C-alpha positions as a Markdown table, in Angstrom:
| # | Residue | x | y | z |
|---|---|---|---|---|
| 1 | Met | 37.7 | 81.6 | 37.5 |
| 2 | Tyr | 35.5 | 84.6 | 37.3 |
| 3 | Pro | 34.6 | 84.2 | 33.5 |
| 4 | Leu | 33.6 | 80.6 | 34.1 |
| 5 | Lys | 31.4 | 81.7 | 37.1 |
| 6 | Thr | 29.8 | 84.5 | 35.0 |
| 7 | Ala | 29.1 | 82.0 | 32.1 |
| 8 | Val | 27.4 | 79.6 | 34.5 |
| 9 | Ser | 25.2 | 82.3 | 35.9 |
| 10 | Ala | 24.2 | 83.4 | 32.4 |
| 11 | Val | 23.2 | 79.9 | 31.4 |
| 12 | Phe | 21.2 | 79.5 | 34.6 |
| 13 | Ala | 19.5 | 82.8 | 34.0 |
| 14 | Ala | 18.6 | 81.8 | 30.5 |
| 15 | Val | 17.1 | 78.5 | 31.7 |
| 16 | Leu | 15.1 | 80.2 | 34.4 |
| 17 | Phe | 13.6 | 82.8 | 32.1 |
| 18 | Thr | 12.6 | 80.3 | 29.4 |
| 19 | Asn | 8.7 | 80.0 | 29.1 |
| 20 | Phe | 7.4 | 76.6 | 28.1 |
| 21 | Gly | 4.0 | 77.9 | 27.2 |
| 22 | Met | 2.0 | 76.3 | 30.0 |
| 23 | Gly | -1.4 | 77.6 | 31.0 |
| 24 | Phe | -0.8 | 78.3 | 34.7 |
| 25 | Gln | 2.0 | 80.3 | 36.3 |
| 26 | Pro | 3.8 | 78.5 | 39.1 |
| 27 | Glu | 3.8 | 79.9 | 42.6 |
| 28 | Phe | 5.2 | 79.1 | 46.0 |
| 29 | Ala | 2.9 | 77.1 | 48.3 |
| 30 | Glu | 4.5 | 78.2 | 51.6 |
| 31 | Pro | 7.5 | 80.4 | 52.7 |
| 32 | Leu | 11.0 | 79.0 | 53.1 |
| 33 | Glu | 11.7 | 78.3 | 56.8 |
| 34 | Asn | 14.8 | 79.6 | 58.6 |
| 35 | Leu | 17.0 | 76.9 | 60.0 |
| 36 | Thr | 19.2 | 76.8 | 63.1 |
| 37 | Ile | 21.5 | 73.9 | 63.1 |
| 38 | Ala | 24.4 | 73.0 | 65.4 |
| 39 | Val | 27.7 | 72.6 | 63.6 |
| 40 | Gly | 28.3 | 69.1 | 62.3 |
| 41 | Arg | 24.6 | 68.3 | 61.9 |
| 42 | Asp | 22.6 | 68.1 | 58.6 |
| 43 | Ala | 20.4 | 70.9 | 57.3 |
| 44 | Thr | 17.6 | 70.7 | 54.7 |
| 45 | Phe | 15.7 | 73.6 | 53.0 |
| 46 | Arg | 12.3 | 72.6 | 51.6 |
| 47 | Cys | 10.8 | 74.7 | 48.8 |
| 48 | Met | 7.1 | 74.0 | 48.1 |
| 49 | Val | 5.9 | 75.0 | 44.5 |
| 50 | Gln | 2.5 | 74.7 | 42.9 |
| 51 | His | 1.8 | 74.4 | 39.1 |
| 52 | Leu | 5.5 | 74.2 | 38.2 |
| 53 | Gly | 4.8 | 72.6 | 34.8 |
| 54 | Gly | 7.8 | 73.0 | 32.6 |
| 55 | Tyr | 9.6 | 75.6 | 34.7 |
| 56 | Arg | 12.7 | 74.9 | 36.7 |
| 57 | Val | 13.7 | 75.4 | 40.3 |
| 58 | Gly | 17.2 | 76.7 | 41.3 |
| 59 | Trp | 19.1 | 77.2 | 44.5 |
| 60 | Val | 21.4 | 80.2 | 45.1 |
| 61 | Lys | 23.5 | 81.2 | 48.2 |
| 62 | Ala | 22.3 | 84.8 | 48.4 |
| 63 | Asp | 25.1 | 86.5 | 50.3 |
| 64 | Thr | 27.8 | 85.0 | 48.0 |
| 65 | Lys | 25.6 | 84.7 | 44.8 |
| 66 | Ala | 27.0 | 81.2 | 44.3 |
| 67 | Ile | 24.6 | 78.9 | 42.4 |
| 68 | Gln | 24.1 | 75.7 | 44.4 |
| 69 | Ala | 21.9 | 73.6 | 42.1 |
| 70 | Ile | 19.5 | 73.9 | 39.1 |
| 71 | His | 16.6 | 71.4 | 39.1 |
| 72 | Asp | 18.2 | 68.0 | 39.5 |
| 73 | His | 21.8 | 69.1 | 38.9 |
| 74 | Val | 24.3 | 70.3 | 41.6 |
| 75 | Ile | 26.4 | 73.2 | 40.3 |
| 76 | Thr | 28.5 | 74.0 | 43.4 |
| 77 | His | 31.7 | 72.1 | 44.0 |
| 78 | Asn | 30.8 | 71.6 | 47.6 |
| 79 | Pro | 30.6 | 67.8 | 48.1 |
| 80 | Arg | 28.3 | 68.3 | 51.1 |
| 81 | Val | 25.5 | 69.8 | 49.0 |
| 82 | Ser | 22.8 | 67.8 | 47.2 |
| 83 | Val | 19.2 | 68.2 | 45.9 |
| 84 | Ser | 16.1 | 66.0 | 45.8 |
| 85 | His | 12.4 | 66.5 | 44.9 |
| 86 | Ser | 9.1 | 64.6 | 45.0 |
| 87 | Asp | 6.0 | 65.0 | 42.7 |
| 88 | His | 7.5 | 68.2 | 41.1 |
| 89 | Ser | 6.1 | 70.2 | 44.1 |
| 90 | Thr | 8.7 | 69.6 | 46.9 |
| 91 | Trp | 12.2 | 70.6 | 46.1 |
| 92 | Asn | 14.9 | 70.1 | 48.8 |
| 93 | Leu | 18.4 | 71.4 | 49.2 |
| 94 | His | 20.6 | 69.3 | 51.6 |
| 95 | Val | 23.7 | 70.4 | 53.3 |
| 96 | Arg | 25.5 | 67.6 | 55.2 |
| 97 | Ser | 27.6 | 68.2 | 58.3 |
| 98 | Val | 27.2 | 72.0 | 58.2 |
| 99 | Gln | 30.1 | 74.2 | 59.0 |
| 100 | Glu | 30.3 | 77.8 | 60.1 |
| 101 | Glu | 31.0 | 78.9 | 56.5 |
| 102 | Asp | 27.6 | 77.5 | 55.5 |
| 103 | Arg | 25.9 | 80.2 | 57.6 |
| 104 | Gly | 23.9 | 82.7 | 55.6 |
| 105 | Gln | 20.9 | 83.4 | 53.3 |
| 106 | Tyr | 19.7 | 80.7 | 50.8 |
| 107 | Met | 17.3 | 81.5 | 47.8 |
| 108 | Cys | 14.8 | 79.2 | 46.1 |
| 109 | Gln | 14.1 | 80.6 | 42.5 |
| 110 | Ile | 11.6 | 79.7 | 39.8 |
| 111 | Asn | 12.5 | 80.8 | 36.2 |
| 112 | Thr | 9.3 | 82.6 | 35.5 |
| 113 | Asp | 9.2 | 86.1 | 33.8 |
| 114 | Pro | 9.7 | 88.0 | 36.0 |
| 115 | Met | 11.6 | 85.5 | 38.2 |
| 116 | Gln | 10.0 | 84.4 | 41.5 |
| 117 | Ser | 12.2 | 83.7 | 44.6 |
| 118 | Gln | 12.0 | 83.4 | 48.4 |
| 119 | Met | 14.8 | 83.2 | 51.0 |
| 120 | Gly | 15.6 | 81.3 | 54.2 |
| 121 | His | 18.4 | 81.8 | 56.7 |
| 122 | Leu | 20.7 | 79.1 | 57.8 |
| 123 | Asp | 22.2 | 79.8 | 61.3 |
| 124 | Val | 25.0 | 77.5 | 62.3 |
| 125 | Val | 25.4 | 77.5 | 66.1 |
| 126 | Val | 28.6 | 76.2 | 67.8 |
| 127 | Pro | 28.7 | 74.9 | 71.4 |
| 128 | Pro | 31.2 | 76.6 | 73.6 |
| 129 | Asp | 34.8 | 75.4 | 73.8 |
| 130 | Phe | 38.0 | 76.6 | 75.4 |
| 131 | Val | 41.0 | 78.1 | 73.6 |
| 132 | Asn | 43.6 | 76.1 | 75.4 |
| 133 | Glu | 46.5 | 78.3 | 74.4 |
| 134 | Glu | 44.8 | 81.3 | 76.1 |
| 135 | Thr | 43.4 | 79.5 | 79.2 |
| 136 | Ser | 45.2 | 79.2 | 82.5 |
| 137 | Ser | 46.3 | 75.9 | 84.0 |
| 138 | Asp | 47.1 | 75.1 | 87.6 |
| 139 | Ile | 49.0 | 77.9 | 89.2 |
| 140 | Met | 51.1 | 78.5 | 92.3 |
| 141 | Val | 51.3 | 81.8 | 94.1 |
| 142 | Pro | 52.8 | 82.9 | 97.5 |
| 143 | Glu | 50.5 | 84.1 | 100.2 |
| 144 | Gly | 49.8 | 87.8 | 99.8 |
| 145 | Gly | 50.5 | 87.7 | 96.1 |
| 146 | Thr | 48.0 | 88.0 | 93.1 |
| 147 | Ala | 46.6 | 85.1 | 91.1 |
| 148 | Lys | 45.2 | 85.9 | 87.7 |
| 149 | Leu | 43.0 | 83.2 | 86.2 |
| 150 | Ile | 42.1 | 83.4 | 82.5 |
| 151 | Cys | 39.5 | 81.3 | 80.7 |
| 152 | Lys | 39.1 | 82.0 | 77.0 |
| 153 | Ala | 36.1 | 80.4 | 75.3 |
| 154 | Arg | 34.8 | 80.3 | 71.8 |
| 155 | Gly | 31.5 | 79.4 | 70.2 |
| 156 | Tyr | 28.5 | 80.8 | 68.5 |
| 157 | Pro | 26.7 | 82.7 | 70.0 |
| 158 | Thr | 29.6 | 84.1 | 72.0 |
| 159 | Pro | 29.8 | 82.1 | 75.3 |
| 160 | His | 29.4 | 83.6 | 78.8 |
| 161 | Val | 32.1 | 82.6 | 81.3 |
| 162 | Thr | 31.3 | 82.0 | 85.0 |
| 163 | Trp | 33.7 | 81.2 | 87.8 |
| 164 | Arg | 32.8 | 79.1 | 90.9 |
| 165 | Arg | 34.7 | 77.4 | 93.6 |
| 166 | Glu | 34.6 | 73.6 | 93.6 |
| 167 | Asp | 33.9 | 73.5 | 97.3 |
| 168 | Asn | 31.0 | 76.0 | 96.9 |
| 169 | Gly | 32.9 | 78.5 | 99.0 |
| 170 | Asp | 32.8 | 82.3 | 98.3 |
| 171 | Ile | 35.0 | 84.0 | 95.8 |
| 172 | Ile | 36.6 | 87.1 | 97.4 |
| 173 | Val | 36.8 | 89.9 | 94.9 |
| 174 | Lys | 39.1 | 92.7 | 96.1 |
| 175 | Glu | 38.6 | 96.2 | 94.5 |
| 176 | Pro | 39.8 | 99.7 | 95.4 |
| 177 | Gly | 36.5 | 100.3 | 97.3 |
| 178 | Gly | 36.9 | 97.1 | 99.4 |
| 179 | Lys | 36.3 | 93.4 | 99.1 |
| 180 | Thr | 33.2 | 91.5 | 98.3 |
| 181 | Lys | 32.3 | 87.8 | 98.7 |
| 182 | Val | 30.3 | 86.3 | 95.9 |
| 183 | Ser | 29.2 | 82.8 | 95.1 |
| 184 | Ser | 30.1 | 83.2 | 91.4 |
| 185 | Tyr | 31.9 | 85.7 | 89.2 |
| 186 | Gln | 31.2 | 86.6 | 85.5 |
| 187 | Gly | 34.0 | 87.3 | 83.1 |
| 188 | Glu | 36.9 | 85.6 | 81.3 |
| 189 | Val | 39.5 | 86.9 | 83.8 |
| 190 | Leu | 39.3 | 86.3 | 87.6 |
| 191 | Lys | 41.9 | 88.3 | 89.6 |
| 192 | Leu | 42.6 | 87.2 | 93.2 |
| 193 | Ala | 44.6 | 90.0 | 94.8 |
| 194 | Lys | 46.4 | 89.7 | 98.2 |
| 195 | Ile | 45.4 | 86.0 | 98.2 |
| 196 | Thr | 45.2 | 84.1 | 101.5 |
| 197 | Arg | 45.4 | 80.4 | 102.3 |
| 198 | Ser | 41.7 | 80.3 | 102.7 |
| 199 | Glu | 41.3 | 81.0 | 99.0 |
| 200 | Met | 43.4 | 78.0 | 98.1 |
| 201 | Gly | 41.6 | 75.3 | 96.2 |
| 202 | Ala | 40.0 | 74.4 | 92.8 |
| 203 | Tyr | 38.2 | 77.0 | 90.7 |
| 204 | Leu | 35.8 | 76.0 | 88.0 |
| 205 | Cys | 35.5 | 78.0 | 84.8 |
| 206 | Ile | 32.2 | 77.3 | 83.1 |
| 207 | Ala | 31.4 | 78.4 | 79.5 |
| 208 | Ser | 27.9 | 78.4 | 78.1 |
| 209 | Asn | 25.9 | 79.9 | 75.3 |
| 210 | Ser | 22.5 | 78.1 | 75.5 |
| 211 | Ile | 23.9 | 75.5 | 73.0 |
| 212 | Pro | 24.5 | 72.2 | 74.8 |
| 213 | Pro | 26.7 | 71.0 | 76.1 |
| 214 | Ser | 28.3 | 73.6 | 78.4 |
| 215 | Val | 32.0 | 73.0 | 79.2 |
| 216 | Ser | 34.0 | 73.6 | 82.3 |
| 217 | Lys | 37.7 | 73.6 | 83.2 |
| 218 | Arg | 39.2 | 73.0 | 86.6 |
| 219 | Ile | 42.1 | 75.2 | 87.7 |
| 220 | Leu | 43.8 | 74.5 | 91.0 |
| 221 | Val | 45.2 | 77.5 | 92.9 |
| 222 | Asn | 48.0 | 76.6 | 95.3 |
| 223 | Val | 49.0 | 79.3 | 97.9 |
| 224 | Asn | 52.4 | 78.7 | 99.4 |
| 225 | Phe | 53.4 | 79.7 | 103.0 |
| 226 | His | 55.7 | 78.4 | 105.7 |
| 227 | Pro | 54.4 | 75.9 | 108.2 |
| 228 | Val | 52.3 | 77.0 | 111.3 |
| 229 | Ile | 51.6 | 74.8 | 114.3 |
| 230 | Gln | 48.7 | 75.3 | 116.8 |
| 231 | Val | 48.7 | 73.2 | 120.0 |
| 232 | Pro | 45.4 | 73.1 | 122.0 |
| 233 | Asn | 47.0 | 71.8 | 125.2 |
| 234 | Gln | 50.7 | 72.4 | 125.9 |
| 235 | Leu | 50.5 | 70.8 | 129.4 |
| 236 | Val | 48.9 | 67.4 | 129.6 |
| 237 | Gly | 48.5 | 65.3 | 132.7 |
| 238 | Ala | 47.5 | 61.6 | 132.9 |
| 239 | Pro | 47.4 | 58.8 | 135.5 |
| 240 | Thr | 49.7 | 55.9 | 135.0 |
| 241 | Gly | 48.4 | 52.9 | 133.1 |
| 242 | Thr | 46.2 | 55.0 | 130.8 |
| 243 | Asp | 46.5 | 55.8 | 127.1 |
| 244 | Val | 47.4 | 59.4 | 126.4 |
| 245 | Thr | 46.8 | 61.4 | 123.1 |
| 246 | Leu | 48.9 | 64.4 | 122.2 |
| 247 | Glu | 47.6 | 66.7 | 119.4 |
| 248 | Cys | 49.1 | 69.3 | 117.1 |
| 249 | Tyr | 47.4 | 71.1 | 114.2 |
| 250 | Val | 49.7 | 72.0 | 111.2 |
| 251 | Glu | 49.0 | 74.4 | 108.4 |
| 252 | Ala | 51.5 | 74.4 | 105.5 |
| 253 | Ser | 51.8 | 74.6 | 101.7 |
| 254 | Pro | 53.5 | 72.9 | 100.1 |
| 255 | Lys | 52.7 | 69.9 | 102.3 |
| 256 | Ser | 55.1 | 69.6 | 105.2 |
| 257 | Ile | 56.9 | 66.7 | 106.7 |
| 258 | Asn | 55.5 | 66.1 | 110.2 |
| 259 | Tyr | 57.1 | 64.1 | 113.0 |
| 260 | Trp | 57.4 | 63.8 | 116.8 |
| 261 | Val | 60.6 | 64.0 | 118.9 |
| 262 | Arg | 61.1 | 63.4 | 122.6 |
| 263 | Asp | 63.1 | 65.8 | 124.8 |
| 264 | Ser | 66.0 | 63.3 | 124.5 |
| 265 | Gly | 66.2 | 64.0 | 120.8 |
| 266 | Glu | 64.8 | 60.6 | 119.9 |
| 267 | Met | 62.3 | 60.5 | 117.0 |
| 268 | Val | 59.0 | 58.8 | 118.0 |
| 269 | Ile | 57.8 | 56.2 | 115.5 |
| 270 | Ser | 54.9 | 53.9 | 115.5 |
| 271 | Ser | 55.4 | 50.8 | 117.7 |
| 272 | Glu | 53.6 | 48.8 | 120.4 |
| 273 | Lys | 54.2 | 51.7 | 122.7 |
| 274 | Tyr | 53.5 | 54.6 | 120.4 |
| 275 | Glu | 51.0 | 55.2 | 117.6 |
| 276 | Val | 51.6 | 58.1 | 115.2 |
| 277 | Gln | 48.7 | 59.3 | 113.2 |
| 278 | Ser | 48.1 | 62.1 | 110.7 |
| 279 | Leu | 44.6 | 63.3 | 109.6 |
| 280 | Thr | 44.2 | 65.5 | 106.6 |
| 281 | Lys | 41.6 | 68.2 | 107.2 |
| 282 | Ser | 42.0 | 70.3 | 104.1 |
| 283 | Leu | 44.4 | 71.1 | 101.3 |
| 284 | Phe | 46.8 | 72.7 | 103.8 |
| 285 | Glu | 45.6 | 71.5 | 107.3 |
| 286 | Val | 46.8 | 68.4 | 109.0 |
| 287 | Lys | 46.1 | 67.1 | 112.5 |
| 288 | Met | 49.1 | 65.3 | 114.1 |
| 289 | Met | 48.3 | 62.8 | 116.9 |
| 290 | Leu | 50.6 | 60.8 | 119.1 |
| 291 | Ile | 49.0 | 58.0 | 121.2 |
| 292 | Ile | 51.1 | 56.8 | 124.2 |
| 293 | Arg | 49.9 | 53.4 | 125.4 |
| 294 | Gly | 50.2 | 52.4 | 129.1 |
| 295 | Phe | 51.5 | 55.7 | 130.3 |
| 296 | Asn | 54.2 | 55.3 | 133.0 |
| 297 | Lys | 56.9 | 57.3 | 134.8 |
| 298 | Gln | 59.4 | 56.8 | 131.9 |
| 299 | Asp | 56.9 | 58.6 | 129.6 |
| 300 | Val | 57.0 | 61.8 | 131.6 |
| 301 | Gly | 58.7 | 64.7 | 129.8 |
| 302 | Ser | 58.5 | 66.9 | 126.7 |
| 303 | Tyr | 57.3 | 65.9 | 123.3 |
| 304 | Arg | 57.9 | 68.1 | 120.2 |
| 305 | Cys | 55.8 | 68.2 | 117.1 |
| 306 | Ile | 57.8 | 69.4 | 114.1 |
| 307 | Ala | 56.6 | 70.5 | 110.7 |
| 308 | Lys | 59.0 | 71.2 | 107.8 |
| 309 | Asn | 58.5 | 72.2 | 104.1 |
| 310 | Ser | 60.6 | 74.1 | 101.5 |
| 311 | Leu | 59.7 | 77.5 | 103.0 |
| 312 | Gly | 60.6 | 76.8 | 106.6 |
| 313 | Glu | 60.4 | 74.7 | 109.7 |
| 314 | Val | 58.4 | 75.1 | 112.9 |
| 315 | Glu | 58.0 | 73.2 | 116.1 |
| 316 | Ser | 55.9 | 73.2 | 119.3 |
| 317 | Asn | 56.4 | 71.6 | 122.7 |
| 318 | Ile | 54.0 | 69.6 | 124.8 |
| 319 | Arg | 54.8 | 68.8 | 128.5 |
| 320 | Leu | 53.4 | 65.4 | 129.8 |
| 321 | Tyr | 53.2 | 64.8 | 133.5 |
| 322 | Glu | 51.7 | 62.3 | 135.9 |
| 323 | Ile | 48.6 | 62.9 | 138.0 |
| 324 | Pro | 47.0 | 60.7 | 140.7 |
| 325 | Gly | 44.8 | 58.0 | 139.4 |
| 326 | Pro | 41.1 | 57.8 | 140.1 |
| 327 | Thr | 40.2 | 56.5 | 143.6 |
| 328 | Lys | 36.9 | 55.3 | 145.2 |
| 329 | Arg | 35.4 | 58.1 | 147.2 |
| 330 | Val | 32.6 | 58.1 | 149.8 |
| 331 | Tyr | 30.8 | 61.3 | 149.8 |
| 332 | Pro | 29.2 | 62.5 | 153.1 |
| 333 | Gly | 25.7 | 63.8 | 153.5 |
| 334 | Pro | 24.9 | 67.5 | 153.1 |
| 335 | Pro | 27.2 | 69.7 | 155.1 |
| 336 | Tyr | 26.1 | 71.2 | 158.5 |
| 337 | Asp | 24.7 | 74.7 | 158.2 |
| 338 | Glu | 23.9 | 76.7 | 161.3 |
| 339 | Glu | 21.1 | 78.5 | 159.6 |
| 340 | Asp | 19.4 | 75.2 | 158.9 |
| 341 | Gln | 19.4 | 74.0 | 162.5 |
| 342 | Gln | 16.2 | 72.1 | 163.5 |
| 343 | Tyr | 14.8 | 72.2 | 166.9 |
| 344 | Glu | 12.5 | 69.2 | 167.4 |
| 345 | Val | 10.2 | 69.5 | 170.4 |
| 346 | Tyr | 8.7 | 66.3 | 171.5 |
| 347 | Gly | 5.4 | 66.6 | 173.5 |
| 348 | Ser | 4.2 | 64.5 | 176.5 |
| 349 | Ala | 2.2 | 61.3 | 176.5 |
| 350 | Glu | 0.1 | 59.6 | 179.2 |
| 351 | Asp | 1.3 | 56.1 | 180.1 |
| 352 | Glu | -1.4 | 53.8 | 181.3 |
| 353 | Asp | 1.0 | 52.4 | 184.0 |
| 354 | Gln | 2.3 | 55.7 | 185.2 |
| 355 | Asp | 0.5 | 58.9 | 186.5 |
| 356 | Glu | 3.6 | 61.1 | 186.3 |
| 357 | Leu | 3.7 | 63.6 | 183.4 |
| 358 | Ser | 6.9 | 63.4 | 181.5 |
| 359 | Asn | 7.7 | 66.3 | 179.1 |
| 360 | Ser | 10.9 | 66.8 | 177.3 |
| 361 | Val | 12.3 | 69.3 | 174.7 |
| 362 | Gln | 15.1 | 68.1 | 172.5 |
| 363 | Val | 17.3 | 70.2 | 170.2 |
| 364 | Val | 18.9 | 68.4 | 167.3 |
| 365 | Ala | 21.6 | 70.2 | 165.5 |
| 366 | Gly | 22.6 | 69.3 | 162.0 |
| 367 | Trp | 20.9 | 68.0 | 158.9 |
| 368 | Gly | 19.1 | 64.7 | 158.8 |
| 369 | Gln | 20.2 | 63.6 | 162.3 |
| 370 | Thr | 18.0 | 61.7 | 164.8 |
| 371 | Pro | 17.4 | 62.7 | 168.4 |
| 372 | Thr | 20.1 | 61.6 | 170.9 |
| 373 | Ser | 17.8 | 61.3 | 173.9 |
| 374 | Gly | 15.1 | 58.7 | 174.3 |
| 375 | Thr | 11.8 | 59.3 | 172.6 |
| 376 | Pro | 8.4 | 58.9 | 174.3 |
| 377 | Ser | 7.6 | 55.3 | 174.8 |
| 378 | Arg | 4.1 | 55.7 | 173.5 |
| 379 | Gly | 2.0 | 58.5 | 172.2 |
| 380 | Thr | 2.5 | 61.3 | 169.7 |
| 381 | Phe | 5.0 | 64.1 | 169.3 |
| 382 | Asn | 4.9 | 67.5 | 167.8 |
| 383 | Thr | 7.9 | 69.0 | 165.8 |
| 384 | Val | 8.7 | 72.7 | 165.6 |
| 385 | His | 11.6 | 74.0 | 163.4 |
| 386 | Val | 13.3 | 77.1 | 164.7 |
| 387 | Asp | 16.0 | 79.1 | 163.1 |
| 388 | Ser | 18.8 | 79.6 | 165.6 |
| 389 | Ser | 20.0 | 82.8 | 164.0 |
| 390 | Ala | 18.4 | 86.1 | 164.7 |
| 391 | Pro | 15.1 | 86.1 | 162.9 |
| 392 | Ser | 14.6 | 88.5 | 160.1 |
| 393 | Ser | 11.7 | 90.9 | 159.8 |
| 394 | Ala | 10.1 | 88.6 | 157.2 |
| 395 | Ser | 10.4 | 85.3 | 159.2 |
| 396 | Arg | 9.8 | 86.8 | 162.8 |
| 397 | Pro | 6.0 | 86.7 | 162.7 |
| 398 | Ser | 5.9 | 83.0 | 161.8 |
| 399 | Ser | 8.5 | 82.1 | 164.4 |
| 400 | Leu | 6.5 | 84.0 | 167.2 |
| 401 | Leu | 3.3 | 82.3 | 166.1 |
| 402 | Ala | 5.0 | 78.9 | 166.5 |
| 403 | Trp | 6.3 | 79.7 | 170.0 |
| 404 | Ser | 2.9 | 81.1 | 171.0 |
| 405 | Val | 1.2 | 77.9 | 170.0 |
| 406 | Leu | 3.8 | 76.0 | 172.0 |
| 407 | Leu | 3.2 | 78.1 | 175.1 |
| 408 | Leu | -0.6 | 77.6 | 174.9 |
| 409 | Arg | 0.0 | 73.9 | 174.7 |
| 410 | Phe | 2.0 | 73.9 | 177.9 |
| 411 | Gln | -0.7 | 76.0 | 179.6 |
| 412 | Trp | -3.3 | 73.6 | 178.4 |
| 413 | Leu | -1.4 | 70.6 | 179.7 |
| 414 | Gly | -1.5 | 72.1 | 183.2 |
| 415 | Lys | -5.2 | 72.7 | 183.4 |
| 416 | Pro | -7.5 | 70.2 | 185.1 |
| 417 | Arg | -9.8 | 68.1 | 182.8 |
| 418 | Pro | -13.4 | 67.3 | 183.4 |
| 419 | Ser | -14.0 | 63.9 | 184.9 |
| 420 | Gly | -14.5 | 61.0 | 182.5 |
| 421 | His | -12.5 | 62.7 | 179.8 |
| 422 | Gln | -9.5 | 60.6 | 178.7 |
| 423 | Ser | -7.1 | 60.8 | 175.8 |
| 424 | Ser | -3.7 | 59.5 | 175.0 |
| 425 | Asn | -2.5 | 63.0 | 174.6 |
| 426 | Thr | -4.1 | 64.5 | 177.8 |
| 427 | Leu | -3.4 | 64.4 | 181.6 |
| 428 | His | -5.5 | 62.6 | 184.2 |
| 429 | Pro | -7.7 | 64.9 | 186.3 |
| 430 | Lys | -6.0 | 66.8 | 189.1 |
| 431 | Thr | -2.6 | 66.1 | 187.6 |
| 432 | Thr | -0.1 | 69.1 | 187.5 |
| 433 | Pro | 3.1 | 69.5 | 185.6 |
| 434 | Asn | 6.2 | 68.4 | 187.3 |
| 435 | Ala | 9.4 | 70.4 | 187.9 |
| 436 | Ser | 10.9 | 69.3 | 184.6 |
| 437 | Ser | 7.9 | 70.7 | 182.7 |
| 438 | Ala | 8.2 | 74.0 | 184.6 |
| 439 | Ser | 11.8 | 74.3 | 183.7 |
| 440 | Val | 11.2 | 73.7 | 180.0 |
| 441 | Phe | 8.3 | 76.3 | 180.1 |
| 442 | Ser | 10.7 | 78.8 | 181.6 |
| 443 | Asp | 13.3 | 78.2 | 178.9 |
| 444 | Ile | 10.8 | 78.6 | 176.1 |
| 445 | Leu | 9.4 | 81.8 | 177.6 |
| 446 | Ser | 12.9 | 83.2 | 177.9 |
| 447 | Tyr | 13.5 | 82.4 | 174.2 |
| 448 | Val | 10.3 | 84.2 | 173.2 |
| 449 | Phe | 11.3 | 87.4 | 175.0 |
| 450 | Thr | 14.7 | 87.2 | 173.4 |
| 451 | Ala | 13.1 | 86.8 | 169.9 |
| 452 | Leu | 11.0 | 89.9 | 170.7 |
């Protein structure tokens, strides 16, 4: 093998160094470009030569010193290698469907004396891929245990591995110094220590190296624990004739078998009377619902929601009882409040057919009521609101002012008026208050002194 390779190299060297006596020395028109090609694609090196004349162009893989081609002839036994040229100035070396072993330095040579050459580098890049034998699949771990996820990727350049949760939740990284919540984690190994049910779910392992496409693998982490039941209302009341809904929230992994049982031991199944529903809220959460239609006295009692899986069984009890149904109610007006008593004082009026002065004071207790005695037949009335409780220091001045005005009005009513002056709210000349007016005046004066 080696003598044959040496002989071929010697022949190629002899050809390269043969001078055909041309007037101009050949030279390279431009440098040989470096190539970066994804595995499986085709690569082409282009060598531009001026004044080649009778000289020859050869291709050599520099790192292995293996001759690829001389002029129009392919020397290598690699069937994916070929050569082409145009106008004796552009010489091409073609490598079809490049593989990782094709990576390296390639040399374009001219058989001048001394020999001229230039080199270009072929970089074969490989998109990331997973090593299935060394990558984790779906795992199952008990709550409180440790889950170790491994994602081994290959490619060129070396891929970076990133972990994320499929539901975009946080990844909890527990270390000796404490625990940290992160949205993503870098590294081929993800360790979930003292795992909880909230960390259950799908984890995505994403490998990338800037060479498309990136790849990802989905690993499902199942955290096993015995069932747990939460009941928002353990005592439920409802009027007869209505539909009643009982609810239980179950957490279990593996998934539990859930059902309802009455206090008599009879299992409740869906029928015209009952409707059993189950709503999945997450990988391990289920909402149990029992709808009782047309609730009546026979439905009163206890109902048990039961959850059972391979790790255990749990149940909770709901007590259903009857409450009075809705009735039509008539709500009274605002309640009576002694502090809000209103004293309405009606003034006197002059009747055209009567000369007698009629004054009356009326106290109306309660809110929103009307006077019980007769109102003046014609004329106007004045209303004064008085608090029946002892006036405070803040409200006393205003109350005294009101009573003072009222006293002045009674005094004014008793004075004679100039002749010719008439008003519906005044007395006729020489008319004096009657005994009733004097009695009211005395009562008001007594109240003022009491307030003082």
